N, C-alpha and C positions, 0 to 999 in steps of 0.2 A: 524436554522443556516440564513445560509439567500440560497436564492435558490442559487445563482450563490454559493458558498458553497459544494454544493448540488450536481452539472453542477460537479464542477469541480469535486470530487472524484467520480464520479461513469463513468469520464473519462478518470482517476487515472485506475481506477479497468481496464475496460476495457483489456487492457490488459493480467492485468491476471486472468484470466475470463477462459483459456485453463489450472492452475494449481488448480480446485478450484472441493474440491468437491462432488458428487452431492447435493447439501444440501444450501450447498454456491451456486453453477453454478443458482439453481433457488430462492433462495432467494434473490441473487444481479438480475435475468433475474427480474422478480417482480421490482422491486428500479430500474430498468431500464424502464421496461417498466413507472410508476407511469410517473418519471420524464420528458419523453417522451408527456404525454397527460396532461405533467402542472400542474400537481393534487400537492398539501403539502404534507408534509409525517408524519403520527401524529411522536410520541413519541414515541413508537416500532420501528419503522422506519426507524428512527432516528438514534436510538441506533443498529440499526443492521448491516445499513451501514456503522458506523461508527468501529463496530469494526468492517468488512470486510474489511474498513481500512486500520484497525492496522494493520492485520491480515499479510496484503498482501503487504503495506507498511509504512514498523517499522519504526518510524523518528529517522532518523543520530544527532547525533552530532557531532559537526564540529571535538572534538577534537579524536570523535571514525575515522571520515573522514579522519585527518591527519596521525593517530597510522597504516590508511592500507594504508597508501600509505609511508609510513617513511618503513613497512616493507615489502613491495614490491619492494620498492627502493632502499636500501641496497647490497650492496655484501654483496652475500656468501660467509662465510668464510670457508679460508681450516683447516683439523685437521691439520696439519700440521706444519698450524703459530701460531698455541698458546705458 
């Protein structure tokens, strides 16, 4: 993982810090401080960062987004129209 990827993941997670439980928040703060001090993360810290990122920022495929858009943009049917 490059330094820029690491910083990008930490910036993404900052917006979700309020949703984290105590242990997740402690882990995130430790990672953020290490990033601020320009320390390289070891394999264990990188794995923890990737797990937090996957939990709070799940990747969405184009199909998922299109299905959600179609769900909300479709006109609701009334029971008497069937």
